[in-house]
N, C-alpha and C positions, 0 to 999 in steps of 0.2 A: 108324156106331159109332166109327170112328176119329176122325171130325171132332168128335164130341161129347166124346170122351176128350181130345183136344188142347185144346179150349176149356176143359175142366175143369182140365187141368194148368196152362194159362196163367192161369186165374183164381186157382187156388191159389197159384201163384208170385207173382202180383201182390199177393194178400192178405198173403202172408208178408213181402214187401218193405215193404208199407205198415205192417205191424205193427212191424217192426224200426225203421222211421223214427219211428213214433209213440212207441215205447219210448225211443229216443234223445232225442226232444224232451222227453219227460216227465222223463227224468233230468236234462236240462239245466235244466229249470225248477225241479226239486227241489234242485239244487246251490246251497248258500248263497253269496251274493255277498260278496266281501271287504269288511272294515270300512273299509278305506282305499282305496276305489276311486277317489277323487279325486286320489290321489298319483301323481306322474309316475314312470315306471319308471326311476329313477336308482339304480343299485346300485354297490356296491364290488366287491371281488373275488368271482368266481363259481366255485363248485366244478365239478369235472369231471362229477359226477353230474347237476348241473343242465343242463350242456351236452348230455349224452347224452339226458336226458329231453326236452329241446327238439328235438333231432334226431329222436327217435322220434315225437314229436307231429306234426312236419312230415310225416313219412312217412305216418302214419295219415291226415292231412288230404288228402294228395295221392291216396291210394288211395280215400278217400271221395269226392273230387271226380271221380275217374274213374268211379266207380260211378254218380254222379248224372248224368254226361253220357250214360251208356248207358240210364239209366232216367229220362229227363227228365219224362215224365208223372207217374210216381210221385213224383219229387222235388218237382215243382210242387205236387202234392197235399199232400205232407208239409210244404212250406214254408207252405202256407196254414193248416195246423193249428198251426204253431209260434208261440209268443208273441213279441211284439216285445221285442228286447233293450233293456237299460237305456241310456238316453241322458242323460249328465250335462248339466246346464244351465249350469254355469260354463264360461267360455271357457278354452281351453287344456287341459282335462281329457282324459284318455285312457281309453277303456273297457278293462275287464279282458279278457284274451285268452280266458278260459273262458266269457265271456258272448256271444261271437260265434261261432256255429257254423261259419261259413265263413271264419273268419280264417286267413290264411296267413302273417302276419308273425310274426317271432321275438320272444320276450320280450326279446331283446338289442337289437332295432332301436330307434333313436332316434325318439321321437314327433315328428310333424310340428307345427311351430309355426304357430299361426293368427294371431290379432291380440292375443295376450297381451302386455301392456306389459312384463311381467317376463321375457319369453322370452330377452332378451339378457343378463339378469343372470347372472353367473358365480358359482356357489356350489358348495361341495364336495358330492360325491355322498353320499347317505344310504344306508347299507347296509340291506338288508331281513333281518330275523331269520327263521330257519326257523320254520315253523308248528308243528312237532311235535318231540318229543325224538328220535325216530328219524331225522328229516330232519337235525337238528343233528349227530347222531353221524356220519351219512354225509358231511355237508359237512366235518366236522373231519378225517375220514379222507382224503377227497379233497384237502383243503387241504394235508395233510402231503405227499402225493405231488407236488402242484404246487410246494410250496416246495423239494422236493428237485430237481425239474427246473430250477427257477429258479436254484438255487445252481450247478448244473452249467453252465448257459448263461452265467452271469456271468463264467466264465473267458475267454470269447471277447471280442475287442476290439470295442466298439460306438462308433458315432459319437454325438456329442451330439444329443439329441432323439429317438433311437430308443427304441422301447418295449422295456423290459427285464423287466417283470413277467410272471408266469404267465398272467394274465387275457388280456392282449392277444395273447400267443403262441397261447393256446388258441383264441381267437376267430378268428384268421387261419387256423389249421389247420382249424376247423370250417366256415367259410364259403368259404375259398379265395380271399378278396379281401384285398388289401393296403390298410390304411387310409391315408387321405391325411393326412400330418402337418400340412400347412398348415391344412387344414380343421379338424383337431382343435384346433389352437392358437386358431383364430378362435372356435370354439364351446366355451365353457367347460364346458357340460354333457357334452361328449364326451371330456373329459380323464379319464385313468385315475386312480383313487383311489390316493394314496400312503399306505400304512399304516405303522404302526410296525415291523411285521415286515420289510417290504421295505426300509426305511431301514437297519435293523440289518444286513441281508445285503449292503449295498453295501460295496465295498472302500474302505478308508481311504486318504487321501493318504499316500504313503510318508514324507513329512516330518512327518506328524502321528502316526505310530505310536509307541507307548510304547517307550522304550529299556529294554533288559534291565538288571537290577540289577548293580551292580559285584561284589557278593558271588558272583553266579553265574558270572562269567567266570573263565576259567583264566588265572592270572598266572604268567608264566615266572619261575622262581626265579633270583635273582642269582648270578653266579659267585662274588662275594666280598661277602657281606652286611655285612661289617664294614669295607669300604673307605670312605675319606673321600668324602662326597658332593660336596664342593666348594662354592664360592660364585661366582656369576656376577658378574664385574666387567667391564662393557663387553662386548667380544667375546672375553674370556678366562674360563676356568674356574680359579679360584684355590683351591688346596688347602694350607692351612697346617697345620703340626704343631708343637706346643710340648711339650717334655720337660723335666721338673724332677726332680732326684734327687740322691743323695749317693754319693760314691765313697770307699772306703777303700783306700789304696794303700801299698805298701811303699817306693815310690820316686816322689816327687811330680813331679820334673822329668826323669825318665828320664836320669840321668847317673851317672857312676861315684861321685859324692859325694852322691847324692840321699838324702833322708830320708823317713820315712813321714809320712802326713798324711791327714786327712779333708777332702774337698773337696766344695763345693756346685757342682753343674754344671747349667747351663741351656743348652738347645739349641733353636734355632728353625730350622725347615726349611720350605720351601715349593716348590711347582711351579705354574706358570701356563701352561695350554695354550690355544692359540687355537681358536676355533670358526668358522673361515673355510671358505668353500665350496671354494676351489681350493688356495691356498697355505697354509702352516702356520708357526707360530712356537711356541717353547718357551722359558720362562724358569725357571731353577732357582736356588736359593740356600740358604745355611745360615749360621748364626752360633752360636758356642759361647763360653760365658763360664765361667771357673773362678775360684773364690775359696776360700781356706783357711778351714775351720771350726776345725781344730786341727792341730798339727804344723807342718811346714815351710810357710813363707809363700809362697803362690802367688796371683798375681792377673794373669790374662792373658785375652786374647780373640782369636779368629780367626774368619774367615768368608770366603765367596766367593759371588759372583753371576755368572751366565753366561746369555747369551741366544743363541738360534739361530733363523735365519730361512731357510726353504726356499721358493724361488720357481721355478715351472715356466715356462720360456720357450718360444718357438716352436722347431720343428724338433728336438724331443727334446733340448733344451738345458735344463739345470737349474743354478740358482745356489744356493750355500749360504754364508751369512754367519754368523760367530760373533764375539762380543765378551764379554770377561769381566774381572773384577777380583777380586783375592785379597789378603788381608792376614792375616799370621800371624807370631808371634814366632819368632825364630831358635831352632832346636832345640838343646838343650844338648848333644846327641850329634853335632852337625854338626862336620865337620873345621875349619870356620872360626869356631866358637864362641869367644867371648872370655871368658876366665876372670876371676873377681873382679867380676862385674857385679851390681848390685842386681836387675836384671831383664833378660831377653834383649831385644835391640833388635828393632824391628819390620821385617819384610821385606814389601814390597808389590810386586805384579805386575799389570801391565795387558797383556792379550794380545787379539789379534783375528786373524781370517783370512777370506779370501774365496776360494771355489772354484767352478769351472765343470765340469760333467760333461756329456759328450756321448756318445751312442750312435749308431754307424754299423753297421747290420747286427748282427753278433755282436761287433763290436769295442766296447770301452769305453775312453773317454779321460777323464782328470780332471787339471786343473791347479789347484793351490792355492798361494796366497801367504799367508804368516803373519808377524806381527810380535809380539814379546814384549819388554817392558821391565821390568827389575828395578831397584828402588832400595831402599836400606837406610837405616834410621834410625841415629842416633848411639847409642853404648853408654855408659850411665852406670855408672861404676865405684863400688865400695863406698867408696873414699877420697874421693869427691866430684868427681873429674875426669870428663871426657867424651872419648870417642874417636870421631872422625869416620870414617864408612865410605863416604864419597862416592866414593872410588876404586874401589869395587865396583859402582857403578851401570853398567849396560850394556844394550844393545838387540840383540836377535837378529832378523835378517831371513832368511827361508827361502822357497824356491820348490820345489815338489814336482810332478813329472810322473809320472802313473801310466797304464800301458797294460795293458788286460786283454782276455781273449777268453772269451766265454761258451760253455763246453762244453755246459752245460745250465742251466736256470733256477736250479738249486741249487748249481752249481759254476762259479766264474769265477777262473781263475789270473791273476795279474798280476805286473808288475815295475814298480818305481818308482825314480826318481833324485831325489836331494835336493841342492840347492845353497844355500849360505847364507853370511852374513857377520855376525860378532859385533863390535859397535863399543862401546867403553867411552867414557863421558862424558869421562873424563880420559885423554888419550893415554898418559901415563905414570903409574904408581902411585907410592906413597910411596917405594918402593925403586927407582924408575926402570926399571921393566919395562914394555914395550909389550904390553899384554894383549889387544889386538884380535886376531881370528883369522878364518880362512876355514874353511868347513864343507863337507864332501862326504860323501854317503852313497848307498848302493845297497842295495836289498832286493828279494826275491822272495817271493811269498806266494799265498794263495788266499782268496777270499771264499766263504762258505757261506750259503745261504739255504734252509733246509728247514723253514720255518715256525716253529712253537713248539718243535719238537724240537731243532733245532740251527741257530744263526745266529751271524754275526760274521765275523772275519777273523784270520789268523795270518800272520806274515812274519818272515823272518830275513835278515840281510845284514851289512854292514860300515859303520862310522861313523868318520869321522876329522875332527878339528878341529886345524888347524895354526896355532900362535900366531905373531904377527908377529915377536916377539923370538926371534932365532936361538939364544939361550942356553937357551930352554925347549923341551923335546921336545913333539911333537904328541900330543894325546890321541886315541887310536885303540883300537878293539876291536870285537868282534862286536856286532851290533844285533839285539835280539829284541823284537818287539812282538806283542801278542795281545789280543783282546777277543772272547771266545766265551761263549755261553750255551747250556746243554744242559738239556733237561727230559726225564728218563727216564720219568716218569709224571706224571699230573695232580697238581698241588699241590706238586711238587718242582722246584726250579730250582738248577742248579749253574753257577757262573760262573768263568771263568779270565781274568785280566787280566795283562798283562806290559808293562813300559815300560823304555826305555833312555834315560837322561838323562846329559848331560855337565855335571858340576859344576866350575865354575871357582873359583879361589882367588887371593888376593893375597899369600899367604905367599911370602916371598923364596925364590927358587930352585925353586919347585914350580909345575907346570903345572895340576894339578887331578886329577880322577878320573872314572871312569865308574861310575854306579850302576844296577844291574839290580834291578828290583822286580817281584815276582810275588805274586799273591793268588789263592787258591782259596777260593771262597765257596759256601755251601750254604744253602738256605732250604726248610723243610718245613712245610706247613700240616697239623699234626696233627689239629686240629679247625677248625671254622669260626671259632672265637674264640680259638684257641691256635696260635701260630706259633713255630717254632724256627729259629734261624739260627746259623751257625758260620762260621769263617774261619781259614785257615792262611796265614801269610805268610813269605816268604823274600826277604831283601835281601842283595845282594852288592855291595860297594864295592871297586873295584880302583884303587889309586893309581898314577898315571903317574910313571915315572921311578924307581920303587922296587918292592920286593916286598911292600909293605904292603897289607893288605886287612882288611875288616870283614865279618862275617856276622851278620845279625840274623834271629832266628827268633821268630815270634809265633803264638799260638793264642788263639782266642776262641770262646765259646759263650754263647748268650742265649735267653731266652724272653719272649714278649709275650702276655699274657692280656687279651683285650678284655672289659671289663665290659659295654660296649654299643658302638654304632657310633662314639661320640665320645670315649671314654676307655678306657684300659687300663693295666695294670701291666706293667712291663718290668724285667728283671734280666739281668745278664751278668757273666761272669768272664773275665779276660784275663791272659795271661802273656807277657812279652817278655824276650828275652835277647840281648845283644850280646857277641860274642867277637871279639877283634882281636889281631893280632900286633904292634900298636903299644902302647906303654905308656900306662896311665891311661885306657883307653877301655872296658873291660869293665863291664857293669852288668846287673842283673836287676830287673825290675819286675813285681809281681803286684798285681792290683786286683780289687775286687768292687763292682758298681754296682747300685743299686735306685732305681727312680723311677716317676713317673706320666707317662703320655703322653696328650696331648689333641690331637684332630684335628678338622678341619671340612671 
């Protein structure tokens, strides 16, 4: 009984297996063959869903193969009943994977080349379209994921020739085998397809990237939008300024006998700054011309040009050279002015200096040599005669040694000693006085360097010039010099200058005088295109050998309104008054100026 039941169970199981195999074979026969079964499996980019389907198909085939090994007799009977698969007649054709029941190759495997003459021909891969709408939707969704992964992987650095698209990466991950790059290059059919999307995702060469627009960039505002831009001349930046206007004054020549007039004034100023890498040079100059439009007749001109060269030498040694030329008519208020002239004679000055500065630790040393030569033109009198002034021509030679100690970068006290000699072109003047003299001076002061807030120097001392002629007393007195700039706030600059000059004379029995000049100036930028300036002046002249003195007070205020960067309107008012204890020297002069200023 048990044996019969066992045989019955075995028979039933065999019949069931045979029925399953027959059903599978029938389904395979009923499945429609692809219309393009002759085409080679050359594809473009493959979606992840297709990769997953291929892996699942392989697994099913492996399981089926295991079952066939266990049931060899049943499998042989089933194979006898299956129909013969389609065999293409054309050489090089590859059968479809679904027409071979026992196929284990992947749809991604390269077909084996036979004797096809076109097998070595390299042509671009032809992508296969999805067969259904649902399949196309799945491929599109999977392609989006693949593109995202590809973009993330492009951030890593890759060698030339490495695979960078999602298809090759996914294939390596699925099979676990690294493709041979050399073999891929030799066989054109194994090259990955380069699509438009993959080209767009590649990084551009940094040199080929589009530059951002100028409008979108942040531009730093200028400190002074109405400052002169300048003109490039060789290695210098040249900034010229031309000013033309009219002055109405109550005293045209600033003398005790001066009369009112309307003057046409033309002023030309310029600066030229070097654009060198190490050393520097600066050239400045001005020229002023005045002509009477009405009132007292005035026709004069004055100007100055000066150049400075700074050269940095080795071992913290610095050289500074200066050279200048100035020409101006003699002032009508000068103690040596000649009365009764048609026009004041011209005074010319040529000066120059050479200095060396040396730093040793905190010690500062400076040695400067200077030369200044004054020569005077002849005076034309109203009666037609001419008075020569050659006996006033002289040259001053000076040497100054300064020693300082740097307490801090902002504070450096110093002392200096000055030695000099004044030599007249004519040993004796018209009155037989030997006017040549020896000069000696000593000063103590401090240098300040606090950046834009406060900078400059201030010194006081004593100055003496002894004349060779024993009949004339030496010119001596305190010496005060200053050159300071202070900026209490942005847009405001206050300056203080002070000078001590020895004025010589050829008047019989007189040695000369000491002139102290001081100026307090202020400049305020009210708006970007509106600037206000003011000045207060005090001059004190002390005559040697007498109690005579002159005091000159002056005040000035002006405005400049810039129409644009190149042109502006300017105006100023000025008053000046001289009071003296000597007869015939007092005067008062008031003036108003209005003009146009042009700069480049």
